[in-house]
N, C-alpha and C positions, 0 to 999 in steps of 0.2 A: 630506517631507509630499507627499501626492498629492491633487490636486483633480480630481474628475470633474464635467464639465459636460454635462448632457443638453440637447437641443433637438429641435425638430421635432414636438412634440405639437400638438394642436388639435382642432377640431370637424370631423367628417366624417360623411357619410351612410352608412347600411348599404350594404355592398358596395364602399366606397371604399378608398383606400390612403393610407398615411402612411409616411414613413421617419424613424425616430428616430436621432439621432446622440449619441454620448458621446465627448467629447474629454478626454484626460487631460493634465494638466500636472504637472510635478514629478518625473515618472518615466516611463521608457519602459515600455509595456505588453508589450513583447516577452518571451515566456517565461511570461506569466501566463495564467490561464484567466479569461475574461470572461463575465459573465452579465447577462441582463436579467430583472428581476422586476417584478411589478405588484401593486398593492393597490387593490382596488375598495372603495367606501364600505361600511363596516361589516364588512369581511372582513380576513383576515390577508394578509400578503405571500406571494405565490406565485411559484414558478419559471416562467419563460417559455422561455428559451433560454440556451445556453451553448456556448462553444467555447474550445479552446486557441488561444492567439494564433498559434503557429507550427505547429500540427498540424492534423489532419484530423478529429479527434473533435468532432462537433457534436451537440448534444442539444436536443430540443424537448419541451415538454409536449404531451400528447395533444390538448389543446384548441386548439393553434395549429399543429400539424404539418401541413405542406402549404400553409399560408397565410402563415407568417412565415419570414423568412430572416435569420440573423445573419451578419454579415461584418465584415471589418476592413480598414483602410488603414494600412499601416506608416508611410508617409511623413507621414500626418496624425495618427498616434497616436490613432486614432479607431475605435470600434466602432459598427456600425450595426444597426438592426433594421428591415428592410423588412416592412411589414405590409400584406397584401392581403386582399381579401374580408372586410373588417372587419364585425363583428357588434356589436349593442348590448352583449352580455356581455363584449366586449373593453374596455369603458369602465373606466378605472382610471388611477391615477398609475403611470407606468413609471419604474423605477430601473435604472441600470446599477451593476455591482458587480464588484470584483476578488475573485474567489472565494477563500475561505480567508483573506481579510484583513478589516479593519474599514472598508475604503474603499467608500463608497456615494456616488452622485450625489444631488442635491437632488430629483430627480424631475421629470417632465414629464407634464402632464395630457393624456390622450387621451379624447375623448368621441365616441361613435358614436351618432348619432341614428337612431331607427327610422322 
């Protein structure tokens, strides 16, 4: 069984930055593809970013490209989402996910004030 724990969400002003963390317990994330998704109020869950743990293939949605960065720390079994130049439309609950599995974190709220 794998448990994903997100942290780092909060309230920030437009143009600000936050870094989300997702730490896994129960299994090493090495070899997996990790993703960040988000769900805004009244909307469906959407893709934000993904990367292979041990590779160089990194993907971003058009809405966050150039502003967000996904990275990982092998020693901490943790994946990060660095979010810069935040906009009110980035407000959502952010989830980490082991792609192609059923493992999701519980989500962390990000609110960007205008």
